[in-house]
mmCIF file of the N, C-alpha and C atoms, coordinates in Angstrom:
data_MODEL
# 
_entry.id   MODEL 
# 
loop_
_atom_site.group_PDB 
_atom_site.id 
_atom_site.type_symbol 
_atom_site.label_atom_id 
_atom_site.label_alt_id 
_atom_site.label_comp_id 
_atom_site.label_asym_id 
_atom_site.label_entity_id 
_atom_site.label_seq_id 
_atom_site.pdbx_PDB_ins_code 
_atom_site.Cartn_x 
_atom_site.Cartn_y 
_atom_site.Cartn_z 
_atom_site.occupancy 
_atom_site.B_iso_or_equiv 
_atom_site.pdbx_formal_charge 
_atom_site.auth_seq_id 
_atom_site.auth_comp_id 
_atom_site.auth_asym_id 
_atom_site.auth_atom_id 
_atom_site.pdbx_PDB_model_num 
ATOM 1   N N  . MET A 1 1  ? -24.075 -48.771 -69.399 1.00 0.00 ? 1  MET A N  1 
ATOM 2   C CA . MET A 1 1  ? -22.907 -48.607 -68.554 1.00 0.00 ? 1  MET A CA 1 
ATOM 3   C C  . MET A 1 1  ? -21.686 -48.680 -69.349 1.00 0.00 ? 1  MET A C  1 
ATOM 4   N N  . THR A 1 2  ? -20.827 -47.745 -69.144 1.00 0.00 ? 2  THR A N  1 
ATOM 5   C CA . THR A 1 2  ? -19.659 -47.701 -69.982 1.00 0.00 ? 2  THR A CA 1 
ATOM 6   C C  . THR A 1 2  ? -18.476 -48.605 -69.353 1.00 0.00 ? 2  THR A C  1 
ATOM 7   N N  . ARG A 1 3  ? -17.944 -49.344 -70.231 1.00 0.00 ? 3  ARG A N  1 
ATOM 8   C CA . ARG A 1 3  ? -16.843 -50.253 -69.795 1.00 0.00 ? 3  ARG A CA 1 
ATOM 9   C C  . ARG A 1 3  ? -15.534 -49.521 -69.774 1.00 0.00 ? 3  ARG A C  1 
ATOM 10  N N  . VAL A 1 4  ? -14.786 -49.741 -68.680 1.00 0.00 ? 4  VAL A N  1 
ATOM 11  C CA . VAL A 1 4  ? -13.479 -49.114 -68.517 1.00 0.00 ? 4  VAL A CA 1 
ATOM 12  C C  . VAL A 1 4  ? -12.474 -49.969 -69.230 1.00 0.00 ? 4  VAL A C  1 
ATOM 13  N N  . PRO A 1 5  ? -11.578 -49.371 -70.058 1.00 0.00 ? 5  PRO A N  1 
ATOM 14  C CA . PRO A 1 5  ? -10.597 -50.098 -70.821 1.00 0.00 ? 5  PRO A CA 1 
ATOM 15  C C  . PRO A 1 5  ? -9.683  -50.950 -69.866 1.00 0.00 ? 5  PRO A C  1 
ATOM 16  N N  . ARG A 1 6  ? -9.212  -52.074 -70.339 1.00 0.00 ? 6  ARG A N  1 
ATOM 17  C CA . ARG A 1 6  ? -8.357  -52.925 -69.484 1.00 0.00 ? 6  ARG A CA 1 
ATOM 18  C C  . ARG A 1 6  ? -7.063  -52.218 -69.130 1.00 0.00 ? 6  ARG A C  1 
ATOM 19  N N  . ALA A 1 7  ? -6.540  -51.430 -69.949 1.00 0.00 ? 7  ALA A N  1 
ATOM 20  C CA . ALA A 1 7  ? -5.246  -50.726 -69.637 1.00 0.00 ? 7  ALA A CA 1 
ATOM 21  C C  . ALA A 1 7  ? -5.429  -49.832 -68.443 1.00 0.00 ? 7  ALA A C  1 
ATOM 22  N N  . VAL A 1 8  ? -6.589  -49.340 -68.197 1.00 0.00 ? 8  VAL A N  1 
ATOM 23  C CA . VAL A 1 8  ? -6.827  -48.389 -67.018 1.00 0.00 ? 8  VAL A CA 1 
ATOM 24  C C  . VAL A 1 8  ? -6.788  -49.253 -65.745 1.00 0.00 ? 8  VAL A C  1 
ATOM 25  N N  . TRP A 1 9  ? -7.417  -50.434 -65.782 1.00 0.00 ? 9  TRP A N  1 
ATOM 26  C CA . TRP A 1 9  ? -7.353  -51.282 -64.627 1.00 0.00 ? 9  TRP A CA 1 
ATOM 27  C C  . TRP A 1 9  ? -5.937  -51.792 -64.347 1.00 0.00 ? 9  TRP A C  1 
ATOM 28  N N  . ILE A 1 10 ? -5.184  -52.120 -65.360 1.00 0.00 ? 10 ILE A N  1 
ATOM 29  C CA . ILE A 1 10 ? -3.794  -52.579 -65.172 1.00 0.00 ? 10 ILE A CA 1 
ATOM 30  C C  . ILE A 1 10 ? -2.958  -51.451 -64.601 1.00 0.00 ? 10 ILE A C  1 
ATOM 31  N N  . GLY A 1 11 ? -3.168  -50.245 -65.114 1.00 0.00 ? 11 GLY A N  1 
ATOM 32  C CA . GLY A 1 11 ? -2.442  -49.096 -64.646 1.00 0.00 ? 11 GLY A CA 1 
ATOM 33  C C  . GLY A 1 11 ? -2.714  -48.791 -63.167 1.00 0.00 ? 11 GLY A C  1 
ATOM 34  N N  . PHE A 1 12 ? -4.067  -48.908 -62.832 1.00 0.00 ? 12 PHE A N  1 
ATOM 35  C CA . PHE A 1 12 ? -4.434  -48.704 -61.417 1.00 0.00 ? 12 PHE A CA 1 
ATOM 36  C C  . PHE A 1 12 ? -3.844  -49.771 -60.506 1.00 0.00 ? 12 PHE A C  1 
ATOM 37  N N  . ALA A 1 13 ? -3.824  -51.053 -60.964 1.00 0.00 ? 13 ALA A N  1 
ATOM 38  C CA . ALA A 1 13 ? -3.110  -52.098 -60.146 1.00 0.00 ? 13 ALA A CA 1 
ATOM 39  C C  . ALA A 1 13 ? -1.618  -51.861 -60.013 1.00 0.00 ? 13 ALA A C  1 
ATOM 40  N N  . LEU A 1 14 ? -0.956  -51.372 -61.048 1.00 0.00 ? 14 LEU A N  1 
ATOM 41  C CA . LEU A 1 14 ? 0.481   -51.186 -60.944 1.00 0.00 ? 14 LEU A CA 1 
ATOM 42  C C  . LEU A 1 14 ? 0.809   -49.991 -60.042 1.00 0.00 ? 14 LEU A C  1 
ATOM 43  N N  . VAL A 1 15 ? -0.048  -48.937 -60.067 1.00 0.00 ? 15 VAL A N  1 
ATOM 44  C CA . VAL A 1 15 ? 0.200   -47.841 -59.215 1.00 0.00 ? 15 VAL A CA 1 
ATOM 45  C C  . VAL A 1 15 ? 0.025   -48.214 -57.735 1.00 0.00 ? 15 VAL A C  1 
ATOM 46  N N  . ALA A 1 16 ? -1.098  -48.968 -57.505 1.00 0.00 ? 16 ALA A N  1 
ATOM 47  C CA . ALA A 1 16 ? -1.366  -49.503 -56.151 1.00 0.00 ? 16 ALA A CA 1 
ATOM 48  C C  . ALA A 1 16 ? -0.206  -50.381 -55.651 1.00 0.00 ? 16 ALA A C  1 
ATOM 49  N N  . GLY A 1 17 ? 0.245   -51.268 -56.560 1.00 0.00 ? 17 GLY A N  1 
ATOM 50  C CA . GLY A 1 17 ? 1.326   -52.159 -56.230 1.00 0.00 ? 17 GLY A CA 1 
ATOM 51  C C  . GLY A 1 17 ? 2.600   -51.419 -55.873 1.00 0.00 ? 17 GLY A C  1 
ATOM 52  N N  . ALA A 1 18 ? 2.941   -50.360 -56.636 1.00 0.00 ? 18 ALA A N  1 
ATOM 53  C CA . ALA A 1 18 ? 4.122   -49.551 -56.400 1.00 0.00 ? 18 ALA A CA 1 
ATOM 54  C C  . ALA A 1 18 ? 4.029   -48.848 -55.096 1.00 0.00 ? 18 ALA A C  1 
ATOM 55  N N  . LEU A 1 19 ? 2.860   -48.350 -54.756 1.00 0.00 ? 19 LEU A N  1 
ATOM 56  C CA . LEU A 1 19 ? 2.676   -47.707 -53.475 1.00 0.00 ? 19 LEU A CA 1 
ATOM 57  C C  . LEU A 1 19 ? 2.793   -48.682 -52.323 1.00 0.00 ? 19 LEU A C  1 
ATOM 58  N N  . ALA A 1 20 ? 2.192   -49.799 -52.458 1.00 0.00 ? 20 ALA A N  1 
ATOM 59  C CA . ALA A 1 20 ? 2.275   -50.826 -51.362 1.00 0.00 ? 20 ALA A CA 1 
ATOM 60  C C  . ALA A 1 20 ? 3.721   -51.261 -51.205 1.00 0.00 ? 20 ALA A C  1 
ATOM 61  N N  . GLY A 1 21 ? 4.442   -51.538 -52.376 1.00 0.00 ? 21 GLY A N  1 
ATOM 62  C CA . GLY A 1 21 ? 5.822   -52.017 -52.232 1.00 0.00 ? 21 GLY A CA 1 
ATOM 63  C C  . GLY A 1 21 ? 6.789   -50.921 -51.666 1.00 0.00 ? 21 GLY A C  1 
ATOM 64  N N  . ALA A 1 22 ? 6.587   -49.709 -52.049 1.00 0.00 ? 22 ALA A N  1 
ATOM 65  C CA . ALA A 1 22 ? 7.402   -48.624 -51.474 1.00 0.00 ? 22 ALA A CA 1 
ATOM 66  C C  . ALA A 1 22 ? 7.181   -48.507 -49.920 1.00 0.00 ? 22 ALA A C  1 
ATOM 67  N N  . THR A 1 23 ? 5.868   -48.616 -49.598 1.00 0.00 ? 23 THR A N  1 
ATOM 68  C CA . THR A 1 23 ? 5.610   -48.463 -48.179 1.00 0.00 ? 23 THR A CA 1 
ATOM 69  C C  . THR A 1 23 ? 6.178   -49.653 -47.410 1.00 0.00 ? 23 THR A C  1 
ATOM 70  N N  . ALA A 1 24 ? 6.000   -50.824 -47.889 1.00 0.00 ? 24 ALA A N  1 
ATOM 71  C CA . ALA A 1 24 ? 6.531   -52.001 -47.169 1.00 0.00 ? 24 ALA A CA 1 
ATOM 72  C C  . ALA A 1 24 ? 7.994   -51.924 -47.088 1.00 0.00 ? 24 ALA A C  1 
ATOM 73  N N  . GLY A 1 25 ? 8.742   -51.549 -48.154 1.00 0.00 ? 25 GLY A N  1 
ATOM 74  C CA . GLY A 1 25 ? 10.169  -51.436 -48.167 1.00 0.00 ? 25 GLY A CA 1 
ATOM 75  C C  . GLY A 1 25 ? 10.686  -50.428 -47.224 1.00 0.00 ? 25 GLY A C  1 
ATOM 76  N N  . LEU A 1 26 ? 10.010  -49.235 -47.209 1.00 0.00 ? 26 LEU A N  1 
ATOM 77  C CA . LEU A 1 26 ? 10.474  -48.163 -46.291 1.00 0.00 ? 26 LEU A CA 1 
ATOM 78  C C  . LEU A 1 26 ? 10.192  -48.507 -44.817 1.00 0.00 ? 26 LEU A C  1 
ATOM 79  N N  . LEU A 1 27 ? 9.070   -49.116 -44.577 1.00 0.00 ? 27 LEU A N  1 
ATOM 80  C CA . LEU A 1 27 ? 8.781   -49.525 -43.227 1.00 0.00 ? 27 LEU A CA 1 
ATOM 81  C C  . LEU A 1 27 ? 9.705   -50.587 -42.693 1.00 0.00 ? 27 LEU A C  1 
ATOM 82  N N  . SER A 1 28 ? 10.056  -51.498 -43.629 1.00 0.00 ? 28 SER A N  1 
ATOM 83  C CA . SER A 1 28 ? 11.021  -52.550 -43.204 1.00 0.00 ? 28 SER A CA 1 
ATOM 84  C C  . SER A 1 28 ? 12.361  -51.975 -42.895 1.00 0.00 ? 28 SER A C  1 
ATOM 85  N N  . ALA A 1 29 ? 12.812  -51.072 -43.779 1.00 0.00 ? 29 ALA A N  1 
ATOM 86  C CA . ALA A 1 29 ? 14.127  -50.485 -43.559 1.00 0.00 ? 29 ALA A CA 1 
ATOM 87  C C  . ALA A 1 29 ? 14.102  -49.607 -42.265 1.00 0.00 ? 29 ALA A C  1 
ATOM 88  N N  . ALA A 1 30 ? 13.032  -48.867 -42.085 1.00 0.00 ? 30 ALA A N  1 
ATOM 89  C CA . ALA A 1 30 ? 12.962  -48.063 -40.802 1.00 0.00 ? 30 ALA A CA 1 
ATOM 90  C C  . ALA A 1 30 ? 12.896  -48.963 -39.609 1.00 0.00 ? 30 ALA A C  1 
ATOM 91  N N  . GLY A 1 31 ? 12.437  -50.178 -39.655 1.00 0.00 ? 31 GLY A N  1 
ATOM 92  C CA . GLY A 1 31 ? 12.342  -51.114 -38.570 1.00 0.00 ? 31 GLY A CA 1 
ATOM 93  C C  . GLY A 1 31 ? 13.651  -51.800 -38.269 1.00 0.00 ? 31 GLY A C  1 
ATOM 94  N N  . GLY A 1 32 ? 14.631  -51.480 -39.069 1.00 0.00 ? 32 GLY A N  1 
ATOM 95  C CA . GLY A 1 32 ? 15.930  -52.082 -38.750 1.00 0.00 ? 32 GLY A CA 1 
ATOM 96  C C  . GLY A 1 32 ? 16.343  -53.291 -39.628 1.00 0.00 ? 32 GLY A C  1 
ATOM 97  N N  . VAL A 1 33 ? 15.496  -53.629 -40.609 1.00 0.00 ? 33 VAL A N  1 
ATOM 98  C CA . VAL A 1 33 ? 15.849  -54.740 -41.510 1.00 0.00 ? 33 VAL A CA 1 
ATOM 99  C C  . VAL A 1 33 ? 16.876  -54.285 -42.459 1.00 0.00 ? 33 VAL A C  1 
ATOM 100 N N  . PRO A 1 34 ? 17.845  -55.087 -42.790 1.00 0.00 ? 34 PRO A N  1 
ATOM 101 C CA . PRO A 1 34 ? 18.908  -54.709 -43.742 1.00 0.00 ? 34 PRO A CA 1 
ATOM 102 C C  . PRO A 1 34 ? 18.254  -54.292 -45.070 1.00 0.00 ? 34 PRO A C  1 
ATOM 103 N N  . VAL A 1 35 ? 18.918  -53.333 -45.794 1.00 0.00 ? 35 VAL A N  1 
ATOM 104 C CA . VAL A 1 35 ? 18.281  -52.777 -46.990 1.00 0.00 ? 35 VAL A CA 1 
ATOM 105 C C  . VAL A 1 35 ? 17.996  -53.881 -48.050 1.00 0.00 ? 35 VAL A C  1 
ATOM 106 N N  . PRO A 1 36 ? 18.838  -54.821 -48.302 1.00 0.00 ? 36 PRO A N  1 
ATOM 107 C CA . PRO A 1 36 ? 18.515  -55.847 -49.287 1.00 0.00 ? 36 PRO A CA 1 
ATOM 108 C C  . PRO A 1 36 ? 17.260  -56.664 -48.986 1.00 0.00 ? 36 PRO A C  1 
ATOM 109 N N  . LEU A 1 37 ? 17.047  -56.865 -47.722 1.00 0.00 ? 37 LEU A N  1 
ATOM 110 C CA . LEU A 1 37 ? 15.852  -57.603 -47.270 1.00 0.00 ? 37 LEU A CA 1 
ATOM 111 C C  . LEU A 1 37 ? 14.623  -56.676 -47.339 1.00 0.00 ? 37 LEU A C  1 
ATOM 112 N N  . ALA A 1 38 ? 14.734  -55.402 -47.061 1.00 0.00 ? 38 ALA A N  1 
ATOM 113 C CA . ALA A 1 38 ? 13.706  -54.436 -47.193 1.00 0.00 ? 38 ALA A CA 1 
ATOM 114 C C  . ALA A 1 38 ? 13.253  -54.343 -48.667 1.00 0.00 ? 38 ALA A C  1 
ATOM 115 N N  . ILE A 1 39 ? 14.170  -54.447 -49.599 1.00 0.00 ? 39 ILE A N  1 
ATOM 116 C CA . ILE A 1 39 ? 13.881  -54.416 -51.026 1.00 0.00 ? 39 ILE A CA 1 
ATOM 117 C C  . ILE A 1 39 ? 13.087  -55.645 -51.392 1.00 0.00 ? 39 ILE A C  1 
ATOM 118 N N  . LEU A 1 40 ? 13.513  -56.783 -50.841 1.00 0.00 ? 40 LEU A N  1 
ATOM 119 C CA . LEU A 1 40 ? 12.725  -57.988 -51.127 1.00 0.00 ? 40 LEU A CA 1 
ATOM 120 C C  . LEU A 1 40 ? 11.300  -57.953 -50.588 1.00 0.00 ? 40 LEU A C  1 
ATOM 121 N N  . ALA A 1 41 ? 11.232  -57.352 -49.404 1.00 0.00 ? 41 ALA A N  1 
ATOM 122 C CA . ALA A 1 41 ? 9.841   -57.175 -48.771 1.00 0.00 ? 41 ALA A CA 1 
ATOM 123 C C  . ALA A 1 41 ? 8.965   -56.292 -49.645 1.00 0.00 ? 41 ALA A C  1 
ATOM 124 N N  . GLY A 1 42 ? 9.565   -55.235 -50.149 1.00 0.00 ? 42 GLY A N  1 
ATOM 125 C CA . GLY A 1 42 ? 8.825   -54.321 -51.018 1.00 0.00 ? 42 GLY A CA 1 
ATOM 126 C C  . GLY A 1 42 ? 8.456   -54.947 -52.313 1.00 0.00 ? 42 GLY A C  1 
ATOM 127 N N  . GLY A 1 43 ? 9.325   -55.742 -52.894 1.00 0.00 ? 43 GLY A N  1 
ATOM 128 C CA . GLY A 1 43 ? 9.025   -56.469 -54.137 1.00 0.00 ? 43 GLY A CA 1 
ATOM 129 C C  . GLY A 1 43 ? 7.870   -57.430 -53.889 1.00 0.00 ? 43 GLY A C  1 
ATOM 130 N N  . GLY A 1 44 ? 7.977   -58.106 -52.864 1.00 0.00 ? 44 GLY A N  1 
ATOM 131 C CA . GLY A 1 44 ? 6.874   -59.128 -52.551 1.00 0.00 ? 44 GLY A CA 1 
ATOM 132 C C  . GLY A 1 44 ? 5.524   -58.490 -52.372 1.00 0.00 ? 44 GLY A C  1 
ATOM 133 N N  . ALA A 1 45 ? 5.580   -57.383 -51.703 1.00 0.00 ? 45 ALA A N  1 
ATOM 134 C CA . ALA A 1 45 ? 4.305   -56.621 -51.420 1.00 0.00 ? 45 ALA A CA 1 
ATOM 135 C C  . ALA A 1 45 ? 3.729   -56.047 -52.746 1.00 0.00 ? 45 ALA A C  1 
ATOM 136 N N  . CYS A 1 46 ? 4.673   -55.511 -53.599 1.00 0.00 ? 46 CYS A N  1 
ATOM 137 C CA . CYS A 1 46 ? 4.224   -55.051 -54.871 1.00 0.00 ? 46 CYS A CA 1 
ATOM 138 C C  . CYS A 1 46 ? 3.574   -56.110 -55.743 1.00 0.00 ? 46 CYS A C  1 
ATOM 139 N N  . GLY A 1 47 ? 4.257   -57.226 -55.899 1.00 0.00 ? 47 GLY A N  1 
ATOM 140 C CA . GLY A 1 47 ? 3.736   -58.358 -56.689 1.00 0.00 ? 47 GLY A CA 1 
ATOM 141 C C  . GLY A 1 47 ? 2.447   -58.879 -56.174 1.00 0.00 ? 47 GLY A C  1 
ATOM 142 N N  . SER A 1 48 ? 2.325   -59.022 -54.832 1.00 0.00 ? 48 SER A N  1 
ATOM 143 C CA . SER A 1 48 ? 1.104   -59.501 -54.272 1.00 0.00 ? 48 SER A CA 1 
ATOM 144 C C  . SER A 1 48 ? -0.059  -58.564 -54.462 1.00 0.00 ? 48 SER A C  1 
ATOM 145 N N  . THR A 1 49 ? 0.188   -57.317 -54.292 1.00 0.00 ? 49 THR A N  1 
ATOM 146 C CA . THR A 1 49 ? -0.843  -56.301 -54.507 1.00 0.00 ? 49 THR A CA 1 
ATOM 147 C C  . THR A 1 49 ? -1.281  -56.286 -55.937 1.00 0.00 ? 49 THR A C  1 
ATOM 148 N N  . VAL A 1 50 ? -0.432  -56.283 -56.892 1.00 0.00 ? 50 VAL A N  1 
ATOM 149 C CA . VAL A 1 50 ? -0.829  -56.282 -58.325 1.00 0.00 ? 50 VAL A CA 1 
ATOM 150 C C  . VAL A 1 50 ? -1.698  -57.505 -58.605 1.00 0.00 ? 50 VAL A C  1 
ATOM 151 N N  . ALA A 1 51 ? -1.224  -58.617 -58.169 1.00 0.00 ? 51 ALA A N  1 
ATOM 152 C CA . ALA A 1 51 ? -2.016  -59.899 -58.426 1.00 0.00 ? 51 ALA A CA 1 
ATOM 153 C C  . ALA A 1 51 ? -3.378  -59.889 -57.772 1.00 0.00 ? 51 ALA A C  1 
ATOM 154 N N  . LEU A 1 52 ? -3.430  -59.435 -56.541 1.00 0.00 ? 52 LEU A N  1 
ATOM 155 C CA . LEU A 1 52 ? -4.702  -59.339 -55.879 1.00 0.00 ? 52 LEU A CA 1 
ATOM 156 C C  . LEU A 1 52 ? -5.636  -58.284 -56.550 1.00 0.00 ? 52 LEU A C  1 
ATOM 157 N N  . MET A 1 53 ? -5.096  -57.107 -56.894 1.00 0.00 ? 53 MET A N  1 
ATOM 158 C CA . MET A 1 53 ? -5.991  -56.138 -57.583 1.00 0.00 ? 53 MET A CA 1 
ATOM 159 C C  . MET A 1 53 ? -6.530  -56.591 -58.905 1.00 0.00 ? 53 MET A C  1 
ATOM 160 N N  . LEU A 1 54 ? -5.689  -57.279 -59.715 1.00 0.00 ? 54 LEU A N  1 
ATOM 161 C CA . LEU A 1 54 ? -6.172  -57.802 -61.049 1.00 0.00 ? 54 LEU A CA 1 
ATOM 162 C C  . LEU A 1 54 ? -7.193  -58.856 -60.768 1.00 0.00 ? 54 LEU A C  1 
ATOM 163 N N  . ALA A 1 55 ? -7.003  -59.742 -59.803 1.00 0.00 ? 55 ALA A N  1 
ATOM 164 C CA . ALA A 1 55 ? -8.026  -60.759 -59.532 1.00 0.00 ? 55 ALA A CA 1 
ATOM 165 C C  . ALA A 1 55 ? -9.287  -60.159 -59.063 1.00 0.00 ? 55 ALA A C  1 
ATOM 166 N N  . VAL A 1 56 ? -9.290  -59.182 -58.248 1.00 0.00 ? 56 VAL A N  1 
ATOM 167 C CA . VAL A 1 56 ? -10.474 -58.455 -57.771 1.00 0.00 ? 56 VAL A CA 1 
ATOM 168 C C  . VAL A 1 56 ? -11.149 -57.728 -58.918 1.00 0.00 ? 56 VAL A C  1 
ATOM 169 N N  . VAL A 1 57 ? -10.427 -57.102 -59.767 1.00 0.00 ? 57 VAL A N  1 
ATOM 170 C CA . VAL A 1 57 ? -11.007 -56.377 -60.926 1.00 0.00 ? 57 VAL A CA 1 
ATOM 171 C C  . VAL A 1 57 ? -11.632 -57.377 -61.851 1.00 0.00 ? 57 VAL A C  1 
ATOM 172 N N  . ARG A 1 58 ? -11.024 -58.497 -62.063 1.00 0.00 ? 58 ARG A N  1 
ATOM 173 C CA . ARG A 1 58 ? -11.610 -59.472 -62.986 1.00 0.00 ? 58 ARG A CA 1 
ATOM 174 C C  . ARG A 1 58 ? -12.865 -60.061 -62.480 1.00 0.00 ? 58 ARG A C  1 
ATOM 175 N N  . TYR A 1 59 ? -12.885 -60.283 -61.144 1.00 0.00 ? 59 TYR A N  1 
ATOM 176 C CA . TYR A 1 59 ? -14.105 -60.763 -60.466 1.00 0.00 ? 59 TYR A CA 1 
ATOM 177 C C  . TYR A 1 59 ? -15.234 -59.732 -60.516 1.00 0.00 ? 59 TYR A C  1 
ATOM 178 N N  . ALA A 1 60 ? -14.896 -58.437 -60.195 1.00 0.00 ? 60 ALA A N  1 
ATOM 179 C CA . ALA A 1 60 ? -15.876 -57.442 -59.987 1.00 0.00 ? 60 ALA A CA 1 
ATOM 180 C C  . ALA A 1 60 ? -16.423 -57.061 -61.396 1.00 0.00 ? 60 ALA A C  1 
ATOM 181 N N  . THR A 1 61 ? -15.686 -57.128 -62.394 1.00 0.00 ? 61 THR A N  1 
ATOM 182 C CA . THR A 1 61 ? -16.231 -56.681 -63.702 1.00 0.00 ? 61 THR A CA 1 
ATOM 183 C C  . THR A 1 61 ? -16.874 -57.799 -64.419 1.00 0.00 ? 61 THR A C  1 
ATOM 184 N N  . GLY A 1 62 ? -16.880 -58.994 -63.980 1.00 0.00 ? 62 GLY A N  1 
ATOM 185 C CA . GLY A 1 62 ? -17.434 -60.169 -64.575 1.00 0.00 ? 62 GLY A CA 1 
ATOM 186 C C  . GLY A 1 62 ? -16.745 -60.592 -65.907 1.00 0.00 ? 62 GLY A C  1 
ATOM 187 N N  . ASP A 1 63 ? -15.461 -60.289 -66.033 1.00 0.00 ? 63 ASP A N  1 
ATOM 188 C CA . ASP A 1 63 ? -14.787 -60.517 -67.184 1.00 0.00 ? 63 ASP A CA 1 
ATOM 189 C C  . ASP A 1 63 ? -14.020 -61.856 -67.059 1.00 0.00 ? 63 ASP A C  1 
ATOM 190 N N  . HIS A 1 64 ? -14.743 -62.930 -66.784 1.00 0.00 ? 64 HIS A N  1 
ATOM 191 C CA . HIS A 1 64 ? -14.132 -64.211 -66.703 1.00 0.00 ? 64 HIS A CA 1 
ATOM 192 C C  . HIS A 1 64 ? -15.074 -65.253 -67.271 1.00 0.00 ? 64 HIS A C  1 
ATOM 193 N N  . PRO A 1 65 ? -14.557 -66.349 -67.649 1.00 0.00 ? 65 PRO A N  1 
ATOM 194 C CA . PRO A 1 65 ? -15.392 -67.460 -68.330 1.00 0.00 ? 65 PRO A CA 1 
ATOM 195 C C  . PRO A 1 65 ? -16.434 -68.034 -67.425 1.00 0.00 ? 65 PRO A C  1 
# 
């Protein structure tokens, strides 16, 4: 079985985080939340998604001590 390079997984997590952050920010702004708070919501969603994706990849690939 071929191992996928770590950079591919990190890129995948960053793209997923950016999409989740943009979606959360836009939905917050559309719901009437002030723009600065919508940006904070998007940033939180982005960071959480990236952290969760990297943790899941680490667990799924068995790349942990």
